[in-house]
C-alpha positions, 0 to 999 in steps of 0.5 A, a space after each residue: 273427232 267425236 260428233 255430238 248432238 245436243 237435245 234439250 228443250 231449253 235454249 240457254 242449256 243447249 248454248 251452255 253445252 255447245 260453248 263447252 263442247 265446241 272448245 275441245 279440239 276433239 269434239 264437234 257439235 253437229 246439231 241441237 234439238 228441242 224435242 224428241 221428235 226433232 232429236 230422232 230426225 237429227 240423228 238420221 240426218 247428222 249420224 252423231 256419235 254421242 247424243 246429249 238427251 234431256 229427259 223432260 222434253 215437249 212432244 216426245 220425252 228423252 226416254 222414248 226418244 232414246 228407246 227408238 234411236 237405240 233400236 235403229 241400226 248404228 245407233 249413236 250412244 246416248 248420254 242422259 242429262 237431267 236435273 232429276 235423279 229419281 230412280 225411275 228414270 234411271 231405270 227407264 234410261 238404261 233399260 232403253 239403251 242409254 250408255 250413261 246418266 249425268 245430272 245436269 249439276 256436273 261440272 264442265 270437266 265432268 261432262 267432257 269426260 262423260 262424252 268421251 267415255 260414252 264415245 269410246 263404247 264405256 258406260 258411265 253413271 254418276 256416283 250418286 246414281 250408281 249408289 242408289 241403283 246398287 242400293 235398290 237391288 240390295 233391298 230385292 230378294 235374290 233369285 234362286 238361280 241364274 235366268 235361262 238368258 244366262 245358260 248359254 255364257 261360259 263360266 268365264 263369260 259369267 265372271 267377266 259379266 260379274 266384273 263388268 257389273 262391278 264397274 271394272 274396265 277391260 283393263 282392270 278385268 284383264 288384270 284381275 283375271 291374269 289374261 290379255 286386254 284382247 282376251 277380255 275384249 273377245 269375251 265381252 263382245 261374245 257376252 253382248 252378242 249372246 245376250 243382245 246387249 248395246 253396251 256395258 250399261 245394259 250389261 250392269 243392269 241384266 247382271 243385277 236383275 238376273 241375281 248373277 251379282 248381289 251388292 256387297 258380294 266379292 268376286 273371285 277370279 276363275 282359274 
């Protein structure tokens, strides 16, 4: 059962989300909150698996609430929901530890898929958001060398990180590198531990920011 907390300052929006989510046999809505402070308190009490987090809320916005929640032990996954697809919100949300970013005009099926993907430990961005992130990095000059933060990764781990940044799942990466899923899970766990990453969304941001991956660049399997 996926335990979900809904954080939005509009009651009508919360009701709509609750109706959609509660109709699913594998999802349970365990609480609602109307601002960032309430959300932080509710997370500590209800221990949800996923938080649907609005960005623009009174008293404490969703970005700062996400930052504080993800800094705690055993933090839930955060799915940012907003009507605004502005770049500044995307970058802030991902850097603070959000696992996904979905616009509120997405359909019910997209919302349910997003909750399940996030709960399973994957990252999720709407196609329009992903495109804008990549386009932004495409206009930045590439670093001359990889930063020291990547120095501890083995060549194979660097290749796995590149493929994660391309949006490939563990299964896709295993197929690409001709190895088993368990091997890729081990590599991914080691990458996250070495780089102090929460999930794949942060891995994508780091890969682009470090210059490890450049938009339009092809990836060749490591022998």
